[in-house]
C-alpha positions, 0 to 999 in steps of 0.5 A: 231343376236338376233335383226335380229331374233326378227325383223323377228318374228315381221314381221311375226306377223304383216303379220299374223295379217294383213292376219287375218284382211283381213278375217274380215268383215267391221262391226267388223273393223269399231268398232276398236279403234283409240287408241292403243289396245292390240291384243292377239298373234296368238297361232301359235307363242307360244314359238317363240314370248315370250316377244313380245306384239302386238297393233292395231290402226285404224284411218279413212282415211281423211274424209271418214267413210268407209275407215280405216288405220289399224296399227299393232305395235309389241314391244319387248326387245332384249337380252341387255334389249333395247326396239325395235318395228316394225310396219306394216299397211294396208288399209281396205275399207267397199267395199273390198279395201285392200292395204298393205304396211310396214313402 
């Protein structure tokens, strides 16, 4: 039950981060790092997401310089101490193409 609840919270965090990303301009997104970068949790998750961490990774798609795949990864520990993670990705194009999918 604990794992299921926390997976749901992780999915909600990823969805929120992707939604916030879609409100961001290309100049900001193009500056995102291709290595995992810590992301501050949205204040709306205060109390609910204690022990969760979020990272963001942005990589160029193929040889294009105007199209990035952004992946958010949420990690946490279950009540048994085991580590878990969940990831979700979206594509972000300079000219506004947004395609979301979950892995």
